[in-house]
C-alpha positions, 0 to 999 in steps of 0.5 A: 389756297396757300396751305395747299402750295406750301404741302406741296411744296414741302412734299417735292422737297422730301421726296426730291432732297437730290439732284435729278443725276444722284437718284438710281433705284435699289433697295435700303433698310427702314424698320428691319425690312427691305424697301426696294423704289426710287430715291437718293443713291445715299438712301437706297445702297443695295442693287438688289433685294437680295442683297438688302435681305443678305444685310438683314441675316447678318452676311453684312452689318446692319446699323439701325439694329438696335435702332439709333433714334430715339422718340420713335424714330425709324432708321434708314441706311446710309451710304455715308457717314454716319450710316444711318439717318433717323427719319423724324417726322411726325415724333415730335423731334428732329436730330441726327437721333431724334433727340432734341425736341421741336421748338413750340411758341416760334416767333415769325421769323424764326425757322422750323426743321422740316420734322417739326412742320405739322399740316 
């Protein structure tokens, strides 16, 4: 039962890691494709699919091409510096560019980055 509660808490944290007044509908570039939905303002930076597609066609800069993320991480354009965020979950790495290996043999008091938690 406690594993289920932990999983729910992690999912809530990952999905809603911004304040409620910072959530918006929009589109973002992820893995060289436009994806529309709801999320944090700084991740859904385009108002429409058309605006997002224009960015993909080179009418706007795509900071995710080529992918700055290492070890299979997914690049996501965001509005604040450095202009992208690497999604490292499931890669065994964390950090700005998924360039830091997740710790092994952790102690009970050690805190793991959320990207390193395997359920």
